[in-house]
C-alpha positions as CSV (number, residue, x, y, z in Angstrom):
1,M,3.6,-7.4,8.8
2,K,6.6,-8.1,6.7
3,K,7.6,-11.7,6.2
4,I,11.2,-11.3,7.2
5,D,12.1,-11.2,10.8
6,S,13.5,-7.7,11.4
7,K,11.7,-4.7,10.1
8,S,14.7,-2.4,10.5
9,A,15.0,-0.9,7.0
10,F,18.6,0.2,7.7
11,F,19.7,-3.4,7.5
12,N,17.2,-5.3,5.4
13,V,18.5,-3.7,2.2
14,S,15.5,-4.7,0.3
15,V,16.3,-8.4,0.8
16,L,19.2,-8.3,-1.6
17,T,19.1,-11.6,-3.4
18,G,20.6,-10.4,-6.6
19,L,24.1,-9.2,-5.9
20,V,26.3,-10.8,-8.5
21,V,29.6,-10.2,-10.2
22,I,29.3,-6.6,-11.6
23,L,29.6,-7.5,-15.3
24,A,27.1,-10.3,-15.1
25,S,24.1,-8.2,-15.9
26,I,26.0,-6.5,-18.8
27,F,26.8,-9.8,-20.4
28,L,23.2,-11.1,-19.9
29,A,21.9,-8.0,-21.6
30,M,24.2,-8.4,-24.6
31,F,23.4,-12.0,-25.1
32,A,19.7,-11.3,-24.8
33,N,20.0,-8.6,-27.5
34,A,22.0,-10.9,-29.7
35,F,19.3,-13.6,-29.4
36,A,16.6,-11.0,-30.2
37,Q,18.5,-9.6,-33.2
38,Q,19.0,-13.0,-34.7
39,R,15.2,-13.5,-34.8
40,G,14.5,-10.0,-36.0
41,A,11.2,-8.8,-34.5
42,K,11.7,-8.3,-30.8
43,P,13.9,-9.1,-27.8
44,A,13.6,-12.6,-26.7
45,P,11.2,-12.9,-23.8
46,N,13.2,-15.6,-22.0
47,V,16.0,-13.3,-20.9
48,A,17.2,-14.2,-17.4
49,Q,15.8,-11.7,-14.8
50,R,17.9,-8.6,-14.1
51,Q,19.4,-8.5,-10.7
52,N,19.9,-5.5,-8.5
53,V,23.6,-4.7,-9.0
54,E,24.5,-1.6,-7.0
55,A,27.7,-0.5,-8.8
56,S,29.0,1.5,-11.7
57,L,31.1,0.5,-14.7
58,H,33.9,2.7,-15.8
59,G,35.1,2.1,-19.3
60,T,38.6,3.1,-20.6
61,G,38.1,6.2,-22.6
62,Q,34.5,5.4,-23.3
63,N,31.1,5.9,-21.7
64,F,29.1,2.8,-22.3
65,W,26.0,3.7,-20.3
66,T,23.8,6.7,-19.9
67,Q,21.3,6.9,-17.1
68,T,17.6,7.2,-18.1
69,N,15.3,9.8,-16.7
70,G,13.7,7.5,-14.2
71,P,11.7,5.8,-12.9
72,Q,11.8,8.4,-10.2
73,G,12.0,7.6,-6.5
74,G,14.4,5.6,-4.3
75,D,15.1,4.7,-0.7
76,G,15.6,7.9,1.2
77,I,17.7,6.4,4.0
78,A,19.5,9.6,5.1
79,L,18.5,13.3,5.1
80,A,20.4,16.5,6.0
81,T,20.0,20.2,5.4
82,N,22.7,22.9,5.4
83,A,22.6,26.5,6.6
84,S,21.7,27.7,3.2
85,G,18.7,25.4,3.1
86,D,20.1,23.0,0.6
87,L,18.7,19.5,1.2
88,F,20.7,16.3,0.7
89,V,19.3,12.7,0.6
90,G,21.4,9.6,0.7
91,T,19.9,6.6,-1.1
92,Q,20.5,2.9,-1.4
93,G,22.1,2.3,-4.7
94,G,21.6,5.8,-6.2
95,G,24.2,7.7,-4.1
96,I,23.5,11.2,-2.9
97,F,21.1,13.8,-4.4
98,R,21.0,17.5,-3.7
99,S,18.1,20.0,-3.9
100,T,18.6,23.7,-3.9
101,D,14.9,24.5,-4.2
102,N,13.3,22.9,-1.2
103,A,13.0,19.5,-2.8
104,E,11.2,20.6,-5.9
105,T,14.0,19.2,-8.0
106,W,16.9,16.9,-7.3
107,T,20.3,16.4,-8.9
108,A,22.7,13.5,-8.3
109,V,26.0,14.6,-6.8
110,N,28.1,11.5,-6.7
111,H,31.4,12.6,-8.2
112,G,34.1,10.8,-6.3
113,L,31.8,8.4,-4.5
114,T,32.9,4.8,-4.9
115,S,29.9,3.5,-3.0
116,T,26.3,4.6,-3.8
117,N,24.8,2.8,-0.7
118,V,24.6,5.9,1.6
119,H,23.3,5.3,5.1
120,A,24.3,8.5,7.0
121,L,24.8,12.2,6.4
122,A,26.0,15.0,8.6
123,I,27.0,18.6,8.0
124,N,29.5,20.6,10.1
125,S,29.4,24.2,11.0
126,V,31.4,25.3,7.9
127,G,29.2,23.4,5.5
128,H,31.4,20.3,5.0
129,I,29.3,17.2,4.4
130,L,30.1,13.8,5.7
131,A,28.5,10.7,4.1
132,G,28.6,7.2,5.7
133,T,28.4,4.3,3.3
134,F,27.6,0.7,4.0
135,E,30.7,-0.8,2.5
136,A,33.2,2.0,1.7
137,G,33.5,4.0,4.8
138,V,33.2,7.8,5.0
139,F,33.3,10.4,2.2
140,R,33.7,14.2,2.7
141,S,32.6,17.1,0.5
142,T,33.9,20.6,1.0
143,D,32.1,22.0,-2.0
144,N,28.5,21.4,-1.2
145,G,28.4,17.9,-2.7
146,D,30.0,18.7,-6.1
147,S,32.8,16.3,-5.3
148,W,33.6,13.7,-2.7
149,T,36.8,12.3,-1.2
150,A,37.1,9.1,0.8
151,V,38.4,9.9,4.3
152,N,39.0,6.5,5.9
153,N,42.5,6.7,7.4
154,G,42.2,4.6,10.6
155,L,38.6,3.6,9.9
156,E,39.1,-0.2,10.0
157,F,35.5,-1.1,9.6
158,P,34.0,-0.1,6.2
159,G,30.3,0.1,7.1
160,V,29.1,3.4,8.6
161,I,25.4,3.7,9.4
162,S,25.3,6.8,11.8
163,L,27.2,10.1,12.1
164,A,27.2,13.0,14.5
165,I,29.3,16.1,15.0
166,N,29.9,17.9,18.3
167,P,30.1,21.7,18.7
168,N,33.9,21.5,18.4
169,G,33.7,19.8,15.0
170,D,34.7,16.3,16.2
171,I,33.0,13.6,14.1
172,F,31.6,10.4,15.4
173,A,30.8,7.4,13.2
174,G,28.7,4.3,14.2
175,T,29.1,1.0,12.4
176,P,27.2,-2.3,12.1
177,E,28.3,-5.1,14.3
178,G,32.0,-5.6,14.5
179,G,33.0,-2.0,14.5
180,G,31.7,0.3,17.2
181,V,32.2,4.0,17.4
182,Y,35.0,5.9,15.6
183,R,36.1,9.5,16.3
184,S,37.8,12.0,14.1
185,T,39.2,15.2,15.6
186,D,40.6,16.5,12.2
187,N,37.5,16.7,10.0
188,G,37.7,13.1,8.9
189,D,41.3,13.0,7.9
190,S,42.0,10.3,10.5
191,W,39.9,8.1,12.7
192,T,40.3,6.4,16.1
193,L,38.2,3.6,17.5
194,V,36.7,4.7,20.8
195,D,35.0,1.7,22.3
196,N,36.1,1.7,25.9
197,G,33.1,0.5,27.8
198,L,31.0,0.0,24.7
199,T,29.9,-3.6,25.0
200,E,27.8,-3.6,21.8
201,T,29.4,-2.6,18.6
202,Y,26.2,-2.3,16.4
203,V,25.5,1.5,16.5
204,P,22.6,2.6,14.3
205,A,22.1,6.0,16.1
206,L,24.3,8.8,17.5
207,A,23.3,12.0,19.2
208,I,25.2,14.8,21.0
209,N,23.7,17.3,23.4
210,A,24.6,20.9,24.1
211,S,27.1,19.9,26.8
212,G,29.0,17.6,24.3
213,H,27.8,14.4,25.9
214,I,27.5,11.7,23.3
215,F,24.8,9.1,23.2
216,A,25.1,5.9,21.2
217,G,22.0,3.8,20.4
218,T,22.9,0.2,19.9
219,W,21.1,-2.8,18.5
220,G,20.9,-5.1,21.4
221,G,22.9,-3.2,24.1
222,G,20.6,-0.3,24.6
223,I,22.1,3.2,25.0
224,F,25.6,4.2,26.0
225,R,26.7,7.7,27.1
226,S,30.1,9.3,27.0
227,T,30.9,12.5,28.9
228,D,34.6,12.6,27.9
229,N,34.3,12.9,24.1
230,G,34.1,9.2,23.5
231,D,37.1,8.2,25.5
232,S,34.9,6.0,27.7
233,W,31.2,4.8,27.6
234,T,28.7,3.9,30.2
235,A,25.4,2.0,29.6
236,V,22.4,4.1,30.6
237,N,19.5,1.8,30.3
238,N,17.5,2.3,33.5
239,G,13.8,1.9,32.3
240,L,14.7,1.2,28.7
241,T,12.8,-2.0,28.1
242,N,13.8,-2.2,24.4
243,P,17.6,-2.5,24.0
244,F,17.3,-2.6,20.2
245,V,17.7,1.2,19.6
246,L,17.5,2.6,16.0
247,S,17.0,6.3,16.5
248,L,17.9,9.1,18.9
249,A,16.9,12.8,19.1
250,I,17.5,15.6,21.6
251,N,15.2,18.7,22.0
252,A,16.0,22.2,23.0
253,S,15.4,21.4,26.7
254,G,18.0,18.6,26.5
255,Y,15.4,15.8,26.7
256,L,16.5,12.7,25.0
257,F,14.2,10.5,22.9
258,A,14.9,7.0,21.6
259,G,13.1,4.8,19.1
260,G,13.2,1.0,19.2
261,D,13.3,-1.8,16.7
262,S,10.2,-3.9,16.3
263,F,12.4,-6.9,17.2
264,G,12.3,-5.6,20.8
265,G,8.7,-4.4,20.7
266,G,9.2,-1.0,19.0
267,G,8.1,2.1,20.8
268,A,9.6,5.3,21.9
269,F,11.3,6.3,25.2
270,R,12.2,9.7,26.9
271,S,14.8,10.7,29.3
272,T,14.7,14.0,31.1
273,D,17.9,13.4,33.2
274,N,20.6,13.1,30.6
275,G,19.9,9.4,30.1
276,D,20.1,8.3,33.7
277,S,16.5,7.0,33.4
278,W,14.0,6.3,30.6
279,T,10.2,6.2,30.4
280,P,8.1,4.7,27.6
281,I,6.1,7.3,25.8
282,N,3.7,5.4,23.6
283,N,0.3,6.9,24.2
284,G,-1.2,7.2,20.7
285,L,1.9,5.8,19.1
286,N,-0.2,2.9,17.8
287,T,2.4,0.8,16.1
288,G,4.5,-2.2,16.8
289,Q,6.8,-1.3,13.9
290,S,10.3,0.0,14.3
291,I,10.9,3.7,15.0
292,N,13.6,4.3,12.5
293,A,13.7,8.1,12.7
294,L,13.1,10.8,15.3
295,L,13.2,14.6,15.0
296,A,12.8,17.3,17.7
297,T,12.0,20.6,16.0
298,P,12.8,24.1,17.3
299,S,9.1,24.8,17.4
300,G,8.6,22.1,20.0
301,Y,7.2,19.3,17.9
302,L,8.5,15.7,18.0
303,F,8.2,13.5,14.9
304,A,8.6,9.7,14.8
305,G,9.0,7.9,11.5
306,S,7.9,4.3,11.7
307,Y,8.7,1.4,9.4
308,G,5.2,0.6,8.1
309,D,2.8,3.0,9.9
310,G,4.1,6.3,8.6
311,V,4.7,9.4,10.8
312,F,3.5,10.2,14.3
313,R,3.7,13.7,15.9
314,S,3.7,14.9,19.5
315,S,3.4,18.5,20.7
316,D,3.9,17.6,24.4
317,N,7.4,16.0,24.4
318,G,6.0,12.5,23.6
319,D,3.2,12.3,26.2
320,N,0.7,12.0,23.4
321,W,1.0,11.1,19.7
322,T,-1.1,11.6,16.6
323,Q,-0.6,9.7,13.4
324,I,-0.2,12.2,10.5
325,N,-0.1,10.4,7.1
326,N,-2.3,12.5,4.8
327,G,-0.6,12.3,1.4
328,L,2.1,10.0,2.7
329,A,1.9,7.3,0.0
330,D,4.8,5.3,1.4
331,P,4.5,4.5,5.2
332,F,8.0,3.0,5.5
333,V,9.7,6.1,6.9
334,V,13.4,5.7,7.7
335,S,14.7,9.3,7.9
336,V,13.5,12.8,8.9
337,T,14.8,16.3,9.0
338,T,13.7,20.0,8.9
339,N,15.0,23.2,7.5
340,A,15.2,26.8,8.9
341,G,11.8,27.6,7.4
342,G,10.2,24.8,9.4
343,D,9.4,22.4,6.5
344,I,9.6,18.8,7.5
345,F,11.1,16.2,5.1
346,V,10.9,12.4,5.5
347,G,12.7,9.7,3.5
348,A,10.8,6.5,2.7
349,Y,11.9,3.0,1.9
350,F,10.8,0.7,-0.9
351,G,11.2,3.5,-3.5
352,G,9.1,6.1,-1.8
353,G,11.8,8.7,-1.9
354,V,11.2,12.1,-0.2
355,F,8.0,13.7,1.1
356,R,7.7,17.3,2.3
357,S,5.3,18.9,4.7
358,S,5.0,22.7,5.1
359,D,2.3,22.5,7.8
360,N,4.1,20.5,10.5
361,G,3.0,17.2,9.1
362,K,-0.7,17.7,8.5
363,N,-0.2,17.1,4.8
364,W,2.6,15.5,2.8
365,V,3.6,15.9,-0.8
366,Q,5.9,13.4,-2.6
367,K,8.9,15.3,-4.1
368,N,11.0,13.0,-6.3
369,N,11.5,15.1,-9.5
370,G,15.1,14.2,-10.5
371,L,15.5,11.6,-7.7
372,I,16.4,8.6,-9.8
373,A,17.4,5.9,-7.4
374,T,14.6,3.4,-7.8
375,N,15.4,-0.2,-7.0
376,V,14.7,-1.6,-10.5
377,R,14.9,-5.4,-10.5
378,A,13.5,-6.4,-13.9
379,I,13.5,-4.9,-17.4
380,A,11.7,-6.0,-20.5
381,I,11.3,-4.4,-24.0
382,N,8.5,-5.3,-26.4
383,A,8.3,-5.3,-30.2
384,N,7.5,-1.5,-30.2
385,N,10.6,-0.7,-28.1
386,T,8.5,0.2,-25.1
387,I,10.5,-0.4,-22.0
388,F,8.9,-1.9,-18.9
389,A,10.7,-1.6,-15.5
390,G,9.7,-3.6,-12.5
391,S,10.8,-2.1,-9.2
392,Y,10.9,-3.3,-5.6
393,G,8.4,-1.1,-3.9
394,V,7.1,1.2,-6.6
395,G,5.6,-1.5,-8.9
396,M,5.7,-1.1,-12.7
397,A,6.8,1.8,-14.9
398,R,6.7,2.2,-18.7
399,S,8.7,4.4,-21.1
400,S,7.9,4.8,-24.8
401,D,10.8,7.2,-25.5
402,S,13.9,5.3,-24.6
403,G,13.7,6.2,-21.0
404,Q,13.4,10.0,-21.3
405,S,10.0,9.9,-19.5
406,W,8.3,7.3,-17.4
407,E,4.8,6.6,-16.2
408,K,3.6,4.3,-13.4
409,I,1.4,1.5,-14.7
410,N,0.0,-0.2,-11.6
411,N,-3.7,-0.4,-12.5
412,G,-4.8,-3.7,-11.1
413,L,-1.2,-4.6,-10.1
414,L,-1.8,-5.3,-6.4
415,A,1.8,-6.4,-5.9
416,H,4.5,-3.6,-6.0
417,Y,7.5,-5.7,-5.3
418,I,8.5,-6.9,-8.8
419,S,11.4,-9.2,-9.3
420,S,11.0,-10.6,-12.8
421,L,9.4,-9.7,-16.2
422,A,8.8,-11.6,-19.5
423,I,6.9,-10.9,-22.7
424,S,5.1,-13.6,-24.6
425,P,5.1,-14.0,-28.4
426,N,1.6,-12.4,-28.5
427,G,2.9,-9.3,-26.6
428,H,1.3,-10.2,-23.2
429,I,3.5,-9.0,-20.3
430,F,4.0,-11.2,-17.3
431,A,5.3,-9.8,-14.0
432,G,6.7,-11.9,-11.1
433,A,6.4,-10.4,-7.7
434,D,7.3,-11.1,-4.1
435,F,4.6,-11.6,-1.4
436,A,6.6,-9.0,0.5
437,F,4.1,-8.5,3.3
438,V,1.8,-11.0,5.0
439,G,-1.7,-10.6,3.5
440,E,-0.5,-8.7,0.4
441,A,-0.4,-9.7,-3.2
442,G,2.4,-11.4,-5.0
443,G,3.1,-14.2,-7.6
444,V,2.3,-13.7,-11.3
445,F,0.4,-10.8,-12.9
446,R,-0.4,-10.5,-16.6
447,S,-1.2,-7.5,-18.8
448,T,-2.8,-8.0,-22.2
449,D,-2.9,-4.2,-23.0
450,N,0.7,-3.1,-22.9
451,G,0.6,-2.5,-19.2
452,D,-2.5,-0.4,-19.0
453,S,-4.1,-2.9,-16.6
454,W,-3.0,-6.1,-14.8
455,T,-4.7,-9.3,-13.7
456,D,-3.6,-11.7,-11.0
457,V,-3.1,-15.1,-12.7
458,N,-1.9,-17.2,-9.9
459,Q,-5.1,-19.2,-10.0
460,G,-4.6,-20.1,-6.4
461,V,-1.7,-22.3,-7.3
462,I,1.4,-20.0,-7.0
463,T,1.8,-18.9,-3.4
464,N,5.6,-18.2,-3.3
465,D,7.6,-15.2,-4.4
466,V,8.2,-15.4,-8.2
467,R,11.9,-14.4,-8.8
468,A,12.2,-15.6,-12.4
469,L,10.1,-15.8,-15.5
470,A,10.8,-17.2,-19.0
471,I,8.6,-17.8,-22.0
472,D,9.5,-20.2,-24.9
473,S,8.6,-19.7,-28.6
474,S,5.3,-21.6,-28.1
475,G,4.2,-19.1,-25.5
476,H,4.7,-21.6,-22.6
477,V,5.3,-19.6,-19.4
478,F,7.7,-20.8,-16.7
479,A,7.8,-19.2,-13.3
480,G,10.6,-19.8,-10.8
481,T,9.8,-19.3,-7.2
482,S,11.7,-19.0,-3.9
483,V,11.6,-20.7,-0.6
484,G,10.8,-24.2,-1.8
485,G,8.2,-23.3,-4.3
486,G,9.8,-24.8,-7.3
487,I,9.0,-24.1,-11.0
488,F,5.6,-23.8,-12.5
489,R,4.5,-24.0,-16.1
490,S,1.5,-22.6,-18.0
491,T,0.6,-23.6,-21.5
492,D,-2.5,-21.4,-21.7
493,D,-1.2,-17.9,-21.1
494,G,-1.4,-18.1,-17.4
495,Q,-4.9,-19.4,-17.2
496,S,-3.6,-22.5,-15.3
497,W,-0.3,-23.7,-13.8
498,T,1.4,-27.0,-13.3
499,L,4.2,-27.6,-10.8
500,V,7.0,-29.1,-13.0
501,C,10.0,-29.0,-10.6
502,N,9.1,-29.4,-7.0
503,N,10.9,-28.4,-3.8
504,L,12.8,-31.7,-3.6
505,T,14.9,-30.9,-6.6
506,C,14.8,-27.2,-7.4
507,G,13.0,-25.2,-4.8
508,N,14.7,-21.8,-4.8
509,I,15.0,-20.4,-8.3
510,S,16.4,-17.0,-9.1
511,S,16.9,-17.2,-12.8
512,L,15.6,-18.9,-15.9
513,A,16.7,-19.0,-19.5
514,I,15.6,-20.9,-22.6
515,N,17.8,-21.7,-25.6
516,P,16.6,-21.7,-29.3
517,E,16.1,-25.4,-29.1
518,G,13.8,-25.2,-26.2
519,G,16.2,-26.3,-23.5
520,I,15.3,-24.7,-20.2
521,F,17.9,-23.8,-17.6
522,A,17.0,-22.8,-14.0
523,G,19.5,-21.2,-11.7
524,G,19.2,-21.1,-7.9
525,G,20.7,-22.0,-4.6
526,E,21.5,-25.6,-5.7
527,G,23.2,-24.6,-9.0
528,V,21.8,-25.1,-12.5
529,H,19.0,-27.4,-13.5
530,R,18.3,-28.4,-17.1
531,S,15.2,-29.6,-18.8
532,T,15.0,-30.9,-22.4
533,D,11.3,-32.0,-22.3
534,N,9.5,-28.7,-21.6
535,G,10.0,-28.9,-17.9
536,D,8.6,-32.4,-17.4
537,S,11.9,-33.6,-15.9
538,W,15.1,-31.8,-14.7
539,T,18.7,-32.7,-14.3
540,L,21.3,-31.0,-12.1
541,V,24.2,-29.8,-14.3
542,N,26.9,-28.3,-12.0
543,N,30.1,-29.9,-13.3
544,G,32.8,-27.3,-13.1
545,L,30.9,-24.7,-11.0
546,T,32.8,-23.6,-7.9
547,S,29.7,-22.0,-6.5
548,T,26.2,-23.4,-6.8
549,D,24.5,-20.1,-5.7
550,V,23.4,-19.0,-9.2
551,A,22.0,-15.5,-9.5
552,G,21.8,-15.0,-13.2
553,L,21.7,-17.0,-16.5
554,G,22.1,-15.8,-20.0
555,I,22.3,-17.5,-23.4
556,N,24.2,-16.2,-26.4
557,G,21.8,-16.6,-29.3
558,N,24.7,-16.8,-31.8
559,N,26.3,-19.9,-30.5
560,D,24.0,-21.2,-27.7
561,H,26.8,-20.7,-25.1
562,I,25.3,-20.4,-21.6
563,F,26.6,-18.1,-19.0
564,A,26.0,-18.4,-15.3
565,A,26.7,-15.6,-12.8
566,T,27.3,-17.0,-9.3
567,H,27.7,-15.6,-5.8
568,S,31.1,-15.8,-4.2
569,I,30.8,-16.8,-0.5
570,K,33.3,-15.1,1.8
571,G,35.5,-14.5,-1.3
572,E,35.7,-18.2,-2.2
573,G,34.7,-19.5,-5.6
574,G,32.0,-18.0,-7.7
575,G,32.0,-15.4,-10.5
576,M,31.1,-16.0,-14.2
577,F,31.0,-19.4,-15.8
578,R,30.4,-20.5,-19.4
579,S,29.1,-23.8,-20.8
580,T,29.6,-24.6,-24.5
581,D,28.0,-28.1,-24.3
582,N,24.5,-27.3,-23.2
583,G,25.3,-27.2,-19.6
584,D,27.2,-30.6,-19.3
585,S,30.3,-28.8,-18.1
586,W,31.2,-25.3,-17.0
587,T,34.5,-23.3,-17.1
588,E,35.3,-20.2,-15.1
589,Q,35.4,-17.0,-17.1
590,N,36.7,-14.5,-14.6
591,N,39.8,-13.2,-16.4
592,G,39.7,-9.4,-16.3
593,F,37.1,-9.1,-13.6
594,T,38.3,-6.6,-11.0
595,L,35.0,-6.4,-9.0
596,H,33.5,-9.4,-7.3
597,W,30.7,-9.4,-4.8
598,S,30.9,-11.7,-1.9
599,Y,28.7,-12.2,1.2
600,F,29.7,-12.2,4.8
601,C,27.7,-14.5,7.0
602,R,24.6,-13.0,8.6
603,R,25.4,-12.3,12.2
604,R,22.0,-11.9,13.7
605,R,18.5,-10.9,12.8
606,G,18.4,-7.7,10.8
607,S,22.2,-7.6,10.4
608,F,24.5,-8.5,7.5
609,S,27.4,-6.8,5.7
610,I,28.5,-7.0,2.2
611,N,32.0,-6.9,0.9
612,K,33.3,-6.4,-2.6
C-alpha cells in the first residue's frame, strides 16, 4: 500500500517535491563542477541533490545540453495506435515517443511541444493526433507526430487529462477539477466549454459509443452521459457504488465498463443499458487498487490495468477475471491499448515504460529501447567519471561512457525510489531513498564496489524518506529526511547514525550543501538552516528570503557564495537567492528568469495542478 492517500497515478505525479525555478539545477550543477575543479580530483560529493525539473532550456543560438542515451524507461501515462500500426506513448516529463516497429524501438517526437507532461492521446480518422498536457492544454500533429502545434483557442483550463473523438470528428477534452469538458467541432482549432448539467468538473475519463453518446467519468461525481453531443449532461449512477471513476471502455456490443479509484474502494462496473444502471463485476478482480485503465478488444477480451496489482483479463464481459502478470515487472499500470494485429500494450508508472503482449496478456515483455523518459532525481559522478543516476521507480543506473549506454545496478538495493546521491572521499556511494510503499525499503543504502552491490545502512535509526545527502572532506555523511525526521550524521561510513537536527527545528529537509570551510547548509520547508560545528547545532538563516520553501542549495567553490532555489507559492515570492556572507543575508537573483514554477493549492485528495 502506498503511503500517500490516493493511488491514482494520473494525479500523484510521483510526489513532485522538486519543482523549482528552471535554471536552479543548471546553476547548482555549474557550482558543483567549479567546486570540484578547484580541488582537482573529483566532483565534490556534497552537491545539493538534483530535483526533478520537467522543462527544457532553449539557448540563443546555442545548444547547451544533449540528452544522454538513458536510463531507459518512463511513466507511460497515455497510449494510442494509428491505422498504420504506429504506436505513441505520452510520458510524464519526457513528452511523446513514437514506435513504427511494434514497440521494438522508440523515438522522441516533441518538436513544437511546450509541455512534456502528456496525460492523454487520441487519433482521429485521418490520422491527426491530439495530445492533452497537464499544464499547456492540447497539441495537434498532422504529420504523424513529427511536429506539434498548440490548439487552445477557447480552452480556458490548461490541464487536459482525457480525450475522445466521436465518429464525426468532434473532439472532447476532460480536465482536472476546475474545468470540466470542452468540445471542438473544428479539429481543435477552437474549443467551447460544455458543462450544462455536469456537476463535477474533474474528468479523468471519456468514452463515446457507436451512437455518439458521450460518457464522462468524474472523480467524485460518478458518470455523466450526453446524448446531444455534449450540449447537456445527465448523471447516470444507478448501482455505481464508487463515484470516483478513473477509466471507461465500451465493447463491440455497446456494453460500458468503468474503473474506480481506490479512494472509493476501487473495482470495476458494467452497464448493459447505455449507462442507465451499473453492476459491480469484481469476481477474481482481487485488488483494492485503482483501476486506471480499461480496454475492450475486438476479440472479446476485457483488460483492466490496476495501480499496484498489474493486469487482469476477462473473457466473459467482466463476469470473471484472471490476473495476468507474467513478465510484467512493473505492476503500476496506467494505460492500455491494442493494435490491428491484436497485440496488447500497457504503460506503467514509476519508470516501467511500455510492456507488450502478443498472446492476449499471457506473457509480457518490457519494450523501452529508445524510451528515455525516466524520472531521474539524483546524479553523482565519481573520480573515474562514472555517472550514477538515481531514479524514482527504476532504482540506480550507471554509465561509464558519458551516458551513451546505461546499466541497472540494483543488486541489494531494495529501495527503487531514489531521491539523493553522494560519494565519499574513499569512493563509497550513498543513495537516499523514499519509503514509497508501506513495508518496503527506503532510507540510506551504501555501495563500496562502484555500485555493483548495495547494503542497507539505516541501522534501524533512519525510518523517514531521505531526500538529501552530503559528505564533508572528512567523510562525515549527513542525511536530510522528510516528514519530521530531521538530519542524521554518520562519522563511520554509515555504520552508525546520530540525530543532529530534530523535528523541532528542521524536520523536512530537501537539500544539503557543505562549503570548503565545513559549514553545513540545510534547505527545506522552513528555509535555510546553518551549522558551523559539524551539525551539533543549527541556526535558521532566512534574512531576505521571500519564500522559505527551499528546494535546492548550491555553493560556488570559487567564492563560497551560496545559492538557494525556492518554490513560489501561487506566483508570490520565491525564485533564486544568493548569499555572499555565509547565509547571514540573502538577495533575490531573478533578473532574466522567464520561467518560474509555482504551486496551486491542493484541492482534494489526489488532485493538484501546477502552473508555470
